[in-house]
C-alpha atoms as one frame of an Amber mdcrd trajectory, in Angstrom:
protein
-261.510 -22.708 -63.939-258.628 -24.333 -62.034-256.809 -24.833 -65.330-257.013
 -21.107 -66.083-255.618 -20.320 -62.647-252.650 -22.608 -63.270-251.960 -20.963
 -66.620-252.080 -17.519 -65.018-249.700 -18.657 -62.250-247.178 -20.042 -64.761
-247.244 -16.828 -66.806-246.899 -14.702 -63.662-243.927 -16.683 -62.364-242.122
 -16.735 -65.705-242.623 -12.988 -66.073-241.149 -12.325 -62.657-238.175 -14.571
 -63.400-237.480 -12.677 -66.606-237.853  -9.339 -64.863-235.299 -10.272 -62.195
-232.786 -11.688 -64.666-232.616  -8.568 -66.804-231.428  -6.535 -63.836-228.185
  -8.497 -63.716-225.318  -6.691 -65.396-221.809  -8.030 -65.892-218.601  -6.144
 -66.484-216.488  -7.757 -69.188-212.768  -6.974 -69.530-210.844  -8.088 -72.598
-207.147  -8.143 -73.543-205.612  -9.304 -76.809-201.887  -9.559 -77.496-199.563
 -11.188 -79.984-196.247 -12.944 -79.491-193.161 -11.245 -80.901-191.762 -14.634
 -81.914-193.296 -18.037 -82.489-191.725 -21.459 -82.834-194.769 -22.957 -84.497
-194.218 -24.634 -87.873-197.939 -25.148 -88.369-199.352 -24.060 -91.717-202.723
 -22.414 -91.090-204.718 -23.122 -94.220-208.235 -23.086 -92.770-209.951 -19.740
 -93.171-212.292 -18.226 -90.611-215.999 -18.292 -91.366-217.381 -15.128 -89.774
-220.856 -14.977 -88.176-223.672 -13.561 -90.284-224.221  -9.806 -90.045-227.680
 -10.204 -88.493-226.164 -12.063 -85.533-223.724  -9.320 -84.475-223.578  -5.829
 -83.062-220.540  -3.649 -83.747-218.424  -2.352 -80.902-218.540   1.328 -81.829
-220.756   4.384 -81.495-223.133   3.026 -84.091-224.278   0.471 -81.529-226.454
   3.177 -79.986-228.598   3.119 -83.101-228.568  -0.620 -83.669-231.307  -3.147
 -83.015-229.809  -3.635 -79.546-230.879  -1.173 -76.904-228.066   0.893 -75.417
-228.710   2.599 -72.096-226.491   4.371 -69.571-228.323   2.318 -66.971-230.940
  -0.413 -67.122-233.141   1.430 -64.652-233.739   4.138 -67.245-235.821   1.698
 -69.192-238.094   0.870 -66.289-238.705   4.412 -65.108-241.512   4.751 -67.635
-243.113   1.404 -66.895-246.105   1.665 -64.585-246.986  -1.088 -62.150-249.996
  -1.969 -64.300-247.722  -2.744 -67.229-245.129  -4.822 -65.411-246.754  -8.027
 -66.596-245.716  -7.013 -70.120-242.013  -6.708 -69.282-240.970 -10.109 -70.585
-242.445  -9.281 -73.997-241.283  -5.672 -74.310-237.837  -5.238 -72.781-234.797
  -5.418 -75.071-232.995  -8.737 -74.740-229.510  -7.264 -74.349-228.412  -4.042
 -72.718-224.923  -2.894 -73.616-222.842   0.056 -72.476-219.219   0.907 -72.943
-216.787   1.196 -70.027-213.384   2.884 -69.976-211.620   1.121 -67.111-209.602
  -2.080 -66.899-209.565  -3.155 -63.253-209.483  -6.928 -62.841-206.987  -7.424
 -65.693-204.929  -4.311 -64.897-201.979  -6.202 -63.453-201.926  -8.681 -66.334
-202.133  -5.794 -68.812-199.117  -4.169 -67.159-197.167  -7.445 -67.265-197.870
  -7.828 -70.984-196.707  -4.269 -71.648-193.444  -5.031 -69.831-192.914  -8.398
 -71.523-190.546  -8.193 -74.495-192.020 -11.416 -75.873-195.513  -9.954 -76.164
-197.152  -6.939 -77.808-200.429  -5.699 -76.364-202.819  -5.116 -79.252-205.811
  -3.812 -77.334-207.741  -3.713 -74.085-211.476  -3.122 -73.817-214.187  -3.268
 -71.197-217.949  -3.020 -71.319-221.060  -3.793 -69.273-223.880  -5.969 -70.521
-226.733  -8.226 -69.555-226.504 -11.870 -70.555-229.614 -13.226 -72.281-230.847
 -16.692 -73.061-229.177 -18.473 -75.983-231.932 -17.737 -78.512-231.668 -13.995
 -77.815-227.873 -13.756 -77.776-225.758 -11.897 -80.323-222.049 -11.476 -80.974
-220.312  -8.259 -80.011-217.980  -7.580 -82.943-214.863  -5.444 -83.301-212.255
  -5.106 -86.063-209.149  -2.955 -85.858-207.107  -1.558 -88.745-204.070  -3.364
 -87.307-205.574  -6.588 -88.639-207.045  -8.155 -85.571-210.515  -8.416 -84.146
-213.018 -10.490 -82.226-216.564 -11.757 -81.942-217.788 -12.418 -78.386-221.155
 -13.813 -77.375-222.329 -14.534 -73.830-225.513 -16.458 -73.178-227.405 -18.370
 -70.509-228.589 -21.938 -70.801-228.530 -23.944 -67.603-225.184 -22.250 -67.015
-223.418 -19.232 -68.469-221.414 -19.742 -71.671-219.171 -17.788 -74.002-218.605
 -18.174 -77.728-215.365 -16.434 -78.673-213.732 -15.847 -82.046-210.460 -13.919
 -82.103-208.312 -13.403 -85.188-205.378 -11.549 -86.736-203.361 -11.315 -89.958
-205.905 -10.400 -92.588-205.465 -12.124 -95.934-207.616 -10.740 -98.749-210.348
  -9.819 -96.240-210.148 -13.309 -94.730-208.330 -14.632 -91.667-206.271 -17.781
 -91.238-204.919 -17.274 -87.709-207.852 -17.452 -85.322-209.309 -18.920 -82.150
-212.875 -20.226 -82.266-214.113 -21.664 -78.992-217.261 -22.214 -76.958-216.904
 -22.639 -73.197-218.904 -22.704 -69.993-217.860 -19.764 -67.814-218.380 -18.600
 -64.250-218.850 -15.260 -62.596-215.680 -13.677 -61.108-213.341 -15.860 -63.180
-210.566 -15.026 -65.661-210.080 -17.036 -68.856-207.052 -17.311 -71.129-207.320
 -18.470 -74.748-204.058 -19.232 -76.526-202.878 -19.522 -80.125-199.288 -19.956
 -81.401-199.383 -16.339 -82.646-201.555 -14.537 -80.103-203.588 -14.777 -76.925
-206.770 -13.354 -75.365-207.852 -12.871 -71.760-211.384 -12.259 -70.541-212.787
 -11.561 -67.087-216.472 -11.520 -66.188-217.898 -10.032 -63.008-221.479  -9.351
 -61.973-221.942  -5.769 -60.774
């Protein structure tokens, strides 16, 4: 009987932990730019291996109909959950909530500096809001532009928060040979810069 009580307590605690974690949303801001000139003599022969299609969600309107759940606010999901069903949350809630955002705030000054820098060309700026799941539930957010650049970004939680980032430009027969591919531990309210001889990316992450 005591054993059953312990099992119930473990399940109850883990459910409550999951329920609290999914309420945390983070605003992500992203800038990508390229250098007008480069002094690099490096010959980039390695081609990018892109993540499999079942591990990504596209950054476009189609994301609303994807396997990820897209809500204007996380609370919308819980409005229909009665108190009797709260013990089922950890098994029923979508692992990632994603919603688009139109404002660059944290990186606004840097964005302005890039626009005024004759040595750099701003390619794009984006921002969105998302939850950050455990590693096994994480997916890449993917975007490709017709100007021949794009990115894959995945945030996940292990003991600490991490990012896996792939940024690329200069398409070559539907493949890319100028890219950044990095995995890094990250912290809330920090800004990160990732550099390549031909381009650079900046990312900020802030819990809201």
